py3Dmol code that shows the C-alpha trace and the ligand (Angstrom):
import py3Dmol

protein = """\
ATOM      1  CA  MET A   1      98.190  18.035 100.037  1.00  0.00           C
ATOM      2  CA  ARG A   2      94.501  19.347 100.933  1.00  0.00           C
ATOM      3  CA  LEU A   3      95.546  19.167 104.664  1.00  0.00           C
ATOM      4  CA  GLN A   4      98.487  21.116 103.878  1.00  0.00           C
ATOM      5  CA  ASN A   5      96.691  23.841 102.107  1.00  0.00           C
ATOM      6  CA  GLU A   6      94.148  24.264 104.843  1.00  0.00           C
ATOM      7  CA  GLU A   7      96.996  24.655 107.552  1.00  0.00           C
ATOM      8  CA  LEU A   8      98.594  27.159 105.060  1.00  0.00           C
ATOM      9  CA  GLU A   9      95.350  28.947 105.018  1.00  0.00           C
ATOM     10  CA  GLN A  10      94.956  29.014 108.649  1.00  0.00           C
ATOM     11  CA  ARG A  11      98.276  30.197 109.127  1.00  0.00           C
ATOM     12  CA  VAL A  12      97.814  33.121 106.933  1.00  0.00           C
ATOM     13  CA  ALA A  13      94.497  33.940 108.528  1.00  0.00           C
ATOM     14  CA  ASN A  14      96.243  33.890 111.902  1.00  0.00           C
ATOM     15  CA  ARG A  15      98.870  36.160 110.730  1.00  0.00           C
ATOM     16  CA  THR A  16      96.498  38.665 109.209  1.00  0.00           C
ATOM     17  CA  SER A  17      94.237  38.768 112.428  1.00  0.00           C
ATOM     18  CA  GLU A  18      97.765  39.347 114.293  1.00  0.00           C
ATOM     19  CA  LEU A  19      98.678  42.246 111.831  1.00  0.00           C
ATOM     20  CA  THR A  20      95.337  43.679 112.058  1.00  0.00           C
ATOM     21  CA  GLN A  21      95.707  43.700 115.810  1.00  0.00           C
ATOM     22  CA  VAL A  22      99.241  45.092 115.881  1.00  0.00           C
ATOM     23  CA  ASN A  23      97.708  47.817 113.358  1.00  0.00           C
ATOM     24  CA  ALA A  24      95.129  48.750 115.499  1.00  0.00           C
ATOM     25  CA  GLU A  25      97.558  48.904 118.555  1.00  0.00           C
ATOM     26  CA  LEU A  26      99.986  50.954 116.497  1.00  0.00           C
ATOM     27  CA  GLN A  27      97.067  53.375 115.791  1.00  0.00           C
ATOM     28  CA  ALA A  28      96.182  53.583 119.268  1.00  0.00           C
ATOM     29  CA  VAL A  29      99.705  54.390 120.209  1.00  0.00           C
ATOM     30  CA  GLN A  30     100.011  57.149 117.400  1.00  0.00           C
ATOM     31  CA  GLN A  31      96.726  58.892 118.559  1.00  0.00           C
ATOM     32  CA  GLU A  32      98.085  58.873 122.275  1.00  0.00           C
ATOM     33  CA  LEU A  33     100.970  60.371 121.008  1.00  0.00           C
ATOM     34  CA  GLU A  34      99.393  62.968 119.032  1.00  0.00           C
ATOM     35  CA  ALA A  35      97.319  63.873 122.198  1.00  0.00           C
ATOM     36  CA  HIS A  36     100.529  64.138 124.381  1.00  0.00           C
ATOM     37  CA  ALA A  37     102.013  66.190 121.407  1.00  0.00           C
ATOM     38  CA  ARG A  38      98.805  68.491 121.382  1.00  0.00           C
ATOM     39  CA  GLU A  39      98.757  68.769 125.228  1.00  0.00           C
ATOM     40  CA  LEU A  40     102.507  69.761 125.213  1.00  0.00           C
ATOM     41  CA  GLU A  41     102.073  72.406 122.226  1.00  0.00           C
ATOM     42  CA  GLN A  42      99.320  73.942 124.547  1.00  0.00           C
ATOM     43  CA  LYS A  43     101.482  73.720 127.616  1.00  0.00           C
ATOM     44  CA  VAL A  44     104.407  75.495 125.590  1.00  0.00           C
ATOM     45  CA  ASN A  45     101.895  78.185 124.335  1.00  0.00           C
ATOM     46  CA  ARG A  46     100.277  78.999 127.793  1.00  0.00           C
ATOM     47  CA  ARG A  47     104.109  79.119 129.483  1.00  0.00           C
ATOM     48  CA  THR A  48     105.178  81.524 126.309  1.00  0.00           C
ATOM     49  CA  ALA A  49     102.079  83.737 127.011  1.00  0.00           C
ATOM     50  CA  GLU A  50     102.740  83.660 130.747  1.00  0.00           C
ATOM     51  CA  LEU A  51     106.540  84.456 129.984  1.00  0.00           C
ATOM     52  CA  GLN A  52     105.403  87.319 127.621  1.00  0.00           C
ATOM     53  CA  ALA A  53     103.352  88.775 130.038  1.00  0.00           C
ATOM     54  CA  THR A  54     105.976  88.759 132.778  1.00  0.00           C
ATOM     55  CA  ILE A  55     108.254  90.531 130.447  1.00  0.00           C
ATOM     56  CA  SER A  56     105.940  93.079 129.502  1.00  0.00           C
ATOM     57  CA  SER A  57     104.982  94.037 132.930  1.00  0.00           C
ATOM     58  CA  LEU A  58     108.762  94.032 133.820  1.00  0.00           C
ATOM     59  CA  GLU A  59     109.295  96.394 130.985  1.00  0.00           C
ATOM     60  CA  GLN A  60     106.339  98.510 132.057  1.00  0.00           C
ATOM     61  CA  PHE A  61     107.907  98.564 135.456  1.00  0.00           C
ATOM     62  CA  CYS A  62     111.366  99.690 134.342  1.00  0.00           C
ATOM     63  CA  TYR A  63     109.706 102.294 132.184  1.00  0.00           C
ATOM     64  CA  THR A  64     107.613 103.839 134.996  1.00  0.00           C
ATOM     65  CA  ILE A  65     110.823 103.925 137.374  1.00  0.00           C
ATOM     66  CA  ALA A  66     112.958 105.405 134.577  1.00  0.00           C
ATOM     67  CA  HIS A  67     110.280 108.032 133.901  1.00  0.00           C
ATOM     68  CA  ASP A  68     109.536 108.838 137.568  1.00  0.00           C
ATOM     69  CA  LEU A  69     113.371 109.165 138.248  1.00  0.00           C
ATOM     70  CA  ARG A  70     113.572 112.123 135.834  1.00  0.00           C
ATOM     71  CA  ALA A  71     111.560 114.370 138.338  1.00  0.00           C
ATOM     72  CA  PRO A  72     113.909 114.319 141.065  1.00  0.00           C
ATOM     73  CA  LEU A  73     116.781 114.854 138.502  1.00  0.00           C
ATOM     74  CA  ARG A  74     115.040 117.875 137.362  1.00  0.00           C
ATOM     75  CA  THR A  75     114.864 119.263 140.794  1.00  0.00           C
ATOM     76  CA  MET A  76     118.674 118.799 141.338  1.00  0.00           C
ATOM     77  CA  HIS A  77     119.511 120.301 138.132  1.00  0.00           C
ATOM     78  CA  GLY A  78     117.063 123.200 138.703  1.00  0.00           C
ATOM     79  CA  PHE A  79     118.404 123.868 142.222  1.00  0.00           C
ATOM     80  CA  SER A  80     122.055 123.587 141.287  1.00  0.00           C
ATOM     81  CA  SER A  81     121.889 125.832 138.204  1.00  0.00           C
ATOM     82  CA  ALA A  82     119.960 128.427 140.383  1.00  0.00           C
ATOM     83  CA  LEU A  83     122.871 128.221 142.810  1.00  0.00           C
ATOM     84  CA  LEU A  84     125.080 128.993 140.207  1.00  0.00           C
ATOM     85  CA  ASP A  85     123.072 131.709 138.551  1.00  0.00           C
ATOM     86  CA  ASP A  86     121.819 133.517 141.533  1.00  0.00           C
ATOM     87  CA  PHE A  87     124.385 133.005 144.276  1.00  0.00           C
ATOM     88  CA  ALA A  88     127.587 132.610 142.345  1.00  0.00           C
ATOM     89  CA  PRO A  89     129.266 135.763 143.951  1.00  0.00           C
ATOM     90  CA  ALA A  90     128.666 134.326 147.470  1.00  0.00           C
ATOM     91  CA  LEU A  91     130.296 130.933 146.629  1.00  0.00           C
ATOM     92  CA  ASN A  92     133.935 130.286 146.531  1.00  0.00           C
ATOM     93  CA  ASP A  93     135.539 128.363 143.595  1.00  0.00           C
ATOM     94  CA  VAL A  94     135.458 125.176 145.252  1.00  0.00           C
ATOM     95  CA  ALA A  95     131.763 125.535 146.065  1.00  0.00           C
ATOM     96  CA  ARG A  96     131.061 126.887 142.347  1.00  0.00           C
ATOM     97  CA  GLY A  97     132.879 123.632 141.042  1.00  0.00           C
ATOM     98  CA  TYR A  98     130.749 121.206 143.277  1.00  0.00           C
ATOM     99  CA  ALA A  99     127.619 123.005 142.070  1.00  0.00           C
ATOM    100  CA  ARG A 100     128.835 122.452 138.439  1.00  0.00           C
ATOM    101  CA  ARG A 101     129.481 118.880 138.980  1.00  0.00           C
ATOM    102  CA  ILE A 102     126.036 118.328 140.186  1.00  0.00           C
ATOM    103  CA  THR A 103     124.458 120.170 137.193  1.00  0.00           C
ATOM    104  CA  ASP A 104     126.761 118.026 134.825  1.00  0.00           C
ATOM    105  CA  ALA A 105     125.737 114.974 136.451  1.00  0.00           C
ATOM    106  CA  ALA A 106     122.177 115.407 136.464  1.00  0.00           C
ATOM    107  CA  THR A 107     122.193 116.277 132.973  1.00  0.00           C
ATOM    108  CA  ARG A 108     124.354 113.219 131.946  1.00  0.00           C
ATOM    109  CA  MET A 109     121.930 111.101 134.003  1.00  0.00           C
ATOM    110  CA  ASP A 110     119.149 112.731 132.231  1.00  0.00           C
ATOM    111  CA  GLU A 111     120.562 111.574 128.910  1.00  0.00           C
ATOM    112  CA  GLN A 112     120.955 108.463 130.008  1.00  0.00           C
ATOM    113  CA  ILE A 113     117.441 108.077 131.101  1.00  0.00           C
ATOM    114  CA  ARG A 114     116.064 109.322 128.023  1.00  0.00           C
ATOM    115  CA  ALA A 115     117.924 107.050 125.878  1.00  0.00           C
ATOM    116  CA  LEU A 116     116.775 104.186 128.153  1.00  0.00           C
ATOM    117  CA  LEU A 117     113.204 105.276 127.552  1.00  0.00           C
ATOM    118  CA  ALA A 118     113.811 105.474 124.001  1.00  0.00           C
ATOM    119  CA  TYR A 119     115.080 101.862 124.152  1.00  0.00           C
ATOM    120  CA  GLY A 120     112.171 100.882 126.161  1.00  0.00           C
ATOM    121  CA  ARG A 121     109.751 102.424 123.792  1.00  0.00           C
ATOM    122  CA  LEU A 122     111.280 100.349 120.760  1.00  0.00           C
ATOM    123  CA  ASN A 123     110.730  97.297 122.674  1.00  0.00           C
ATOM    124  CA  SER A 124     107.241  97.823 123.659  1.00  0.00           C
ATOM    125  CA  SER A 125     105.598  99.861 120.981  1.00  0.00           C
ATOM    126  CA  GLU A 126     103.621  98.839 117.711  1.00  0.00           C
ATOM    127  CA  MET A 127     106.046  98.746 114.896  1.00  0.00           C
ATOM    128  CA  PRO A 128     104.083  98.775 111.475  1.00  0.00           C
ATOM    129  CA  LEU A 129     106.338  98.039 108.526  1.00  0.00           C
ATOM    130  CA  VAL A 130     106.024 100.112 105.212  1.00  0.00           C
ATOM    131  CA  SER A 131     107.972 100.788 102.026  1.00  0.00           C
ATOM    132  CA  THR A 132     110.477 103.513 103.316  1.00  0.00           C
ATOM    133  CA  ASP A 133     113.037 105.788 101.437  1.00  0.00           C
ATOM    134  CA  PRO A 134     116.169 105.790 103.302  1.00  0.00           C
ATOM    135  CA  GLY A 135     117.337 108.690 101.078  1.00  0.00           C
ATOM    136  CA  ALA A 136     114.589 111.177 102.340  1.00  0.00           C
ATOM    137  CA  LEU A 137     115.221 110.153 105.840  1.00  0.00           C
ATOM    138  CA  LEU A 138     119.095 110.769 105.508  1.00  0.00           C
ATOM    139  CA  GLU A 139     118.412 114.191 103.584  1.00  0.00           C
ATOM    140  CA  GLN A 140     116.229 115.220 106.728  1.00  0.00           C
ATOM    141  CA  LEU A 141     119.086 114.176 109.072  1.00  0.00           C
ATOM    142  CA  VAL A 142     121.798 115.683 107.442  1.00  0.00           C
ATOM    143  CA  LYS A 143     120.302 118.960 107.312  1.00  0.00           C
ATOM    144  CA  SER A 144     119.117 118.626 110.908  1.00  0.00           C
ATOM    145  CA  GLU A 145     120.837 120.833 113.744  1.00  0.00           C
ATOM    146  CA  GLU A 146     122.778 117.905 115.042  1.00  0.00           C
ATOM    147  CA  PHE A 147     124.713 117.169 111.611  1.00  0.00           C
ATOM    148  CA  LYS A 148     124.319 120.316 109.635  1.00  0.00           C
ATOM    149  CA  ASN A 149     128.140 121.098 109.969  1.00  0.00           C
ATOM    150  CA  ALA A 150     129.284 117.420 109.716  1.00  0.00           C
ATOM    151  CA  ARG A 151     130.972 116.014 106.439  1.00  0.00           C
ATOM    152  CA  ILE A 152     128.394 113.404 105.523  1.00  0.00           C
ATOM    153  CA  ASN A 153     128.293 112.161 101.725  1.00  0.00           C
ATOM    154  CA  VAL A 154     125.183 110.252 100.814  1.00  0.00           C
ATOM    155  CA  ARG A 155     125.619 108.312  97.537  1.00  0.00           C
ATOM    156  CA  THR A 156     122.223 108.653  96.238  1.00  0.00           C
ATOM    157  CA  PRO A 157     119.985 106.741  94.817  1.00  0.00           C
ATOM    158  CA  LEU A 158     119.365 104.554  97.750  1.00  0.00           C
ATOM    159  CA  PRO A 159     116.718 101.812  97.206  1.00  0.00           C
ATOM    160  CA  ARG A 160     113.437 101.882  99.335  1.00  0.00           C
ATOM    161  CA  VAL A 161     113.321  99.141 102.102  1.00  0.00           C
ATOM    162  CA  ILE A 162     110.459  97.656 104.250  1.00  0.00           C
ATOM    163  CA  ALA A 163     110.972  99.529 107.713  1.00  0.00           C
ATOM    164  CA  ASN A 164     109.284 101.453 110.178  1.00  0.00           C
ATOM    165  CA  PRO A 165     110.213 105.060 109.380  1.00  0.00           C
ATOM    166  CA  ILE A 166     110.438 106.283 113.054  1.00  0.00           C
ATOM    167  CA  ALA A 167     112.681 103.406 113.962  1.00  0.00           C
ATOM    168  CA  LEU A 168     114.937 103.725 110.894  1.00  0.00           C
ATOM    169  CA  ARG A 169     115.341 107.267 111.450  1.00  0.00           C
ATOM    170  CA  GLN A 170     116.444 106.542 114.912  1.00  0.00           C
ATOM    171  CA  VAL A 171     118.740 103.814 113.857  1.00  0.00           C
ATOM    172  CA  ILE A 172     120.455 105.927 111.154  1.00  0.00           C
ATOM    173  CA  GLU A 173     120.600 108.794 113.552  1.00  0.00           C
ATOM    174  CA  ASN A 174     122.592 106.826 115.969  1.00  0.00           C
ATOM    175  CA  LEU A 175     124.858 105.445 113.769  1.00  0.00           C
ATOM    176  CA  LEU A 176     125.598 108.829 111.908  1.00  0.00           C
ATOM    177  CA  ALA A 177     126.067 110.421 115.593  1.00  0.00           C
ATOM    178  CA  ASN A 178     128.723 107.736 116.494  1.00  0.00           C
ATOM    179  CA  ALA A 179     130.358 108.108 112.974  1.00  0.00           C
ATOM    180  CA  VAL A 180     130.997 111.842 113.255  1.00  0.00           C
ATOM    181  CA  LYS A 181     131.924 111.580 116.970  1.00  0.00           C
ATOM    182  CA  PHE A 182     134.337 108.725 117.402  1.00  0.00           C
ATOM    183  CA  VAL A 183     137.264 110.448 115.510  1.00  0.00           C
ATOM    184  CA  ALA A 184     140.801 111.107 116.724  1.00  0.00           C
ATOM    185  CA  LYS A 185     141.599 114.445 118.096  1.00  0.00           C
ATOM    186  CA  GLY A 186     142.695 116.927 115.123  1.00  0.00           C
ATOM    187  CA  ILE A 187     141.090 114.605 112.438  1.00  0.00           C
ATOM    188  CA  VAL A 188     138.124 116.134 110.557  1.00  0.00           C
ATOM    189  CA  SER A 189     135.344 113.359 110.462  1.00  0.00           C
ATOM    190  CA  GLN A 190     134.287 112.150 106.952  1.00  0.00           C
ATOM    191  CA  VAL A 191     131.261 109.802 106.772  1.00  0.00           C
ATOM    192  CA  CYS A 192     130.007 107.973 103.496  1.00  0.00           C
ATOM    193  CA  VAL A 193     126.609 106.435 103.403  1.00  0.00           C
ATOM    194  CA  SER A 194     125.975 103.930 100.568  1.00  0.00           C
ATOM    195  CA  ALA A 195     123.746 101.287  99.668  1.00  0.00           C
ATOM    196  CA  LYS A 196     124.194  97.731  98.120  1.00  0.00           C
ATOM    197  CA  ALA A 197     121.105  95.554  96.790  1.00  0.00           C
ATOM    198  CA  GLN A 198     121.617  91.838  97.220  1.00  0.00           C
ATOM    199  CA  GLY A 199     118.526  89.787  95.944  1.00  0.00           C
ATOM    200  CA  ASP A 200     115.733  90.698  97.949  1.00  0.00           C
ATOM    201  CA  THR A 201     117.726  92.564 100.623  1.00  0.00           C
ATOM    202  CA  VAL A 202     119.323  96.040 100.795  1.00  0.00           C
ATOM    203  CA  ARG A 203     122.389  96.863 102.784  1.00  0.00           C
ATOM    204  CA  LEU A 204     123.037 100.336 104.137  1.00  0.00           C
ATOM    205  CA  LEU A 205     126.700 101.106 104.756  1.00  0.00           C
ATOM    206  CA  ILE A 206     127.825 103.958 107.123  1.00  0.00           C
ATOM    207  CA  GLU A 207     131.528 104.278 106.960  1.00  0.00           C
ATOM    208  CA  ASP A 208     133.716 106.803 108.688  1.00  0.00           C
ATOM    209  CA  ASN A 209     137.277 107.629 109.211  1.00  0.00           C
ATOM    210  CA  GLY A 210     137.439 107.453 113.037  1.00  0.00           C
ATOM    211  CA  ILE A 211     139.254 105.477 115.765  1.00  0.00           C
ATOM    212  CA  GLY A 212     137.889 102.132 114.762  1.00  0.00           C
ATOM    213  CA  ILE A 213     136.902  99.404 117.140  1.00  0.00           C
ATOM    214  CA  ASP A 214     138.979  96.065 117.724  1.00  0.00           C
ATOM    215  CA  PRO A 215     137.229  93.182 116.654  1.00  0.00           C
ATOM    216  CA  LYS A 216     137.237  91.707 120.133  1.00  0.00           C
ATOM    217  CA  TYR A 217     134.667  94.425 120.914  1.00  0.00           C
ATOM    218  CA  HIS A 218     132.356  93.902 118.008  1.00  0.00           C
ATOM    219  CA  GLU A 219     129.747  92.169 119.695  1.00  0.00           C
ATOM    220  CA  ARG A 220     129.997  93.841 123.128  1.00  0.00           C
ATOM    221  CA  ILE A 221     129.386  97.329 122.036  1.00  0.00           C
ATOM    222  CA  PHE A 222     125.757  96.387 120.930  1.00  0.00           C
ATOM    223  CA  HIS A 223     124.855  95.633 124.701  1.00  0.00           C
ATOM    224  CA  VAL A 224     123.255  98.203 126.790  1.00  0.00           C
ATOM    225  CA  PHE A 225     125.836 100.928 128.749  1.00  0.00           C
ATOM    226  CA  GLU A 226     129.022  99.167 126.987  1.00  0.00           C
ATOM    227  CA  ARG A 227     131.386 101.549 126.002  1.00  0.00           C
ATOM    228  CA  VAL A 228     135.104 100.852 124.816  1.00  0.00           C
ATOM    229  CA  ALA A 229     136.223 104.148 123.626  1.00  0.00           C
ATOM    230  CA  GLY A 230     136.766 105.897 126.958  1.00  0.00           C
ATOM    231  CA  SER A 231     135.529 108.959 128.705  1.00  0.00           C
ATOM    232  CA  ALA A 232     137.130 111.464 126.305  1.00  0.00           C
ATOM    233  CA  TYR A 233     134.113 110.850 124.233  1.00  0.00           C
ATOM    234  CA  PRO A 234     130.726 111.726 125.489  1.00  0.00           C
ATOM    235  CA  GLY A 235     127.736 109.203 125.234  1.00  0.00           C
ATOM    236  CA  THR A 236     125.404 107.079 127.250  1.00  0.00           C
ATOM    237  CA  GLY A 237     126.495 103.538 125.767  1.00  0.00           C
ATOM    238  CA  ILE A 238     122.729 103.007 124.754  1.00  0.00           C
ATOM    239  CA  GLY A 239     123.004 104.096 120.842  1.00  0.00           C
ATOM    240  CA  LEU A 240     124.067 100.846 119.487  1.00  0.00           C
ATOM    241  CA  ALA A 241     121.654  98.907 121.679  1.00  0.00           C
ATOM    242  CA  ILE A 242     118.822 101.036 120.140  1.00  0.00           C
ATOM    243  CA  VAL A 243     120.346 100.280 116.528  1.00  0.00           C
ATOM    244  CA  GLN A 244     120.115  96.432 117.130  1.00  0.00           C
ATOM    245  CA  LYS A 245     116.585  96.422 118.720  1.00  0.00           C
ATOM    246  CA  GLY A 246     115.153  98.591 115.988  1.00  0.00           C
ATOM    247  CA  ILE A 247     116.606  96.538 113.197  1.00  0.00           C
ATOM    248  CA  GLU A 248     115.658  93.308 115.055  1.00  0.00           C
ATOM    249  CA  ARG A 249     112.036  94.495 115.281  1.00  0.00           C
ATOM    250  CA  MET A 250     112.196  95.452 111.659  1.00  0.00           C
ATOM    251  CA  GLY A 251     113.311  91.880 110.667  1.00  0.00           C
ATOM    252  CA  GLY A 252     116.842  93.108 109.564  1.00  0.00           C
ATOM    253  CA  ARG A 253     120.435  92.488 110.625  1.00  0.00           C
ATOM    254  CA  VAL A 254     123.113  94.883 111.827  1.00  0.00           C
ATOM    255  CA  GLY A 255     126.914  94.295 111.711  1.00  0.00           C
ATOM    256  CA  LEU A 256     130.309  96.118 111.208  1.00  0.00           C
ATOM    257  CA  GLU A 257     133.754  95.751 110.043  1.00  0.00           C
ATOM    258  CA  SER A 258     136.348  97.627 111.871  1.00  0.00           C
ATOM    259  CA  GLU A 259     139.808  97.400 113.298  1.00  0.00           C
ATOM    260  CA  SER A 260     141.239  99.750 115.804  1.00  0.00           C
ATOM    261  CA  GLY A 261     142.530 102.890 114.198  1.00  0.00           C
ATOM    262  CA  GLN A 262     141.264 102.042 110.838  1.00  0.00           C
ATOM    263  CA  GLY A 263     137.828 103.412 110.670  1.00  0.00           C
ATOM    264  CA  SER A 264     134.527 101.593 110.800  1.00  0.00           C
ATOM    265  CA  ARG A 265     132.002 100.401 108.544  1.00  0.00           C
ATOM    266  CA  PHE A 266     128.696  99.867 110.224  1.00  0.00           C
ATOM    267  CA  TRP A 267     125.945  98.158 108.039  1.00  0.00           C
ATOM    268  CA  ILE A 268     122.448  97.343 108.479  1.00  0.00           C
ATOM    269  CA  GLU A 269     120.361  95.109 106.207  1.00  0.00           C
ATOM    270  CA  LEU A 270     116.630  95.434 105.475  1.00  0.00           C
ATOM    271  CA  ARG A 271     114.157  93.755 103.020  1.00  0.00           C
ATOM    272  CA  LYS A 272     114.142  95.532  99.725  1.00  0.00           C
ATOM    273  CA  ALA A 273     110.725  97.127  98.835  1.00  0.00           C
ATOM    274  CA  GLU A 274     109.105  97.652  95.470  1.00  0.00           C
ATOM    275  CA  GLU A 275     110.280 100.977  93.932  1.00  0.00           C
ATOM    276  CA  VAL A 276     107.303 103.437  93.589  1.00  0.00           C
ATOM    277  CA  THR A 277     107.031 105.670  90.159  1.00  0.00           C
ATOM    278  CA  ASP A 278     106.074 109.157  90.953  1.00  0.00           C
ATOM    279  CA  ASN A 279     103.169 109.108  88.514  1.00  0.00           C
ATOM    280  CA  PRO A 280     102.136 105.485  87.819  1.00  0.00           C
ATOM    281  CA  GLY A 281      99.209 106.430  85.696  1.00  0.00           C
ATOM    282  CA  SER A 282     101.192 108.499  83.034  1.00  0.00           C
ATOM    283  CA  LYS A 283     102.943 107.532  79.924  1.00  0.00           C
ATOM    284  CA  PRO A 284     105.680 109.314  78.176  1.00  0.00           C
TER     285      PRO A 284
END
"""
ligand_1 = """\
27
ADP
P 127.901 105.773 122.863
O 128.087 106.378 121.459
O 126.768 106.552 123.711
O 129.000 105.566 123.736
P 126.888 103.417 121.770
O 126.023 102.234 122.430
O 126.415 104.181 120.472
O 127.220 104.172 122.707
O 128.398 102.735 121.348
C 129.018 101.898 122.002
C 130.563 101.985 121.811
O 130.832 101.608 120.672
C 131.175 103.364 121.948
O 131.070 104.012 123.497
C 132.291 103.267 120.963
O 133.226 102.836 122.040
C 131.963 102.263 120.145
N 131.711 102.654 118.828
C 130.503 102.892 118.284
N 130.449 103.461 117.160
C 131.592 103.783 116.748
C 132.381 104.294 115.529
N 131.690 104.592 114.558
N 133.908 104.392 115.984
C 134.365 104.006 116.802
N 133.890 103.261 117.765
C 132.325 103.338 117.986
"""
view = py3Dmol.view(width=600, height=400)
view.addModel(protein, "pdb")
view.setStyle({"model": 0}, {"cartoon": {"style": "trace"}})
view.addModel(ligand_1, "xyz")
view.setStyle({"model": 1}, {"stick": {}})
view.zoomTo()
view.show()
């Protein structure tokens, strides 16, 4: 019996020492794994920083090229306009038509470059987010030269949102410009802007009675230079790319509901901001 007990104790002691050894090995493997994970994370961070640096230098490069392209364009525009202004009697109809086409093309290209530069600035500039009143932005926009003759109904009050006021103005301006522009011939455009608060977000809706958009294009139209309405409507094809980039940088979302021929309802969603009272100290 005593022998049996000793044997048992010995076996327990052996198992314990085996377990301790396995435990030590496990700890060593775990430490090794943690070291690998740390190394991997450092590698990923390094690569991400390198990629970000490459992207910023490419963006800077594109920005500089776009900026520099404007100078020769201005020269083309200037000389073709001078030709039309100062030498019109000496030119026949065909020559005048050519000069006009050069002027128009230079103007269009300049608009496109300016829109691209605006898009680039949205990408690279600092974007502090603050409590912003979309109602005040809309009031300014609706009174501006661009929209003063448009029928835009703003359903106030609109809740305050967390946004960058400059970027939000750019976003709303582009959506309003499209809502007013893409309307069938002979129809007076009617635009309605409203807001819906949903939990801690606010959805701003911009609805129009325009030509609408086939759902198969809903994703594509947010890409740079994608246009589906045809040349009857002027434009650069960059407006919605600006909208998407601006909203993305403000941590929001953008989308639309639309069918061909049925008008469009674009929406942007941003975080709701605390309402500010006009005079917080005063009591009635
Ligand atoms: P642009 O307005 O300069 O053409 P955008 O990037 O703003 O470029 O819009 C891309 C395309 O999406 C437009 O060319 C048009 O086909 C379509 N689109 C945008 N907004 C509307 C709208 N409110 N109604 C109908 N089509 C629209």
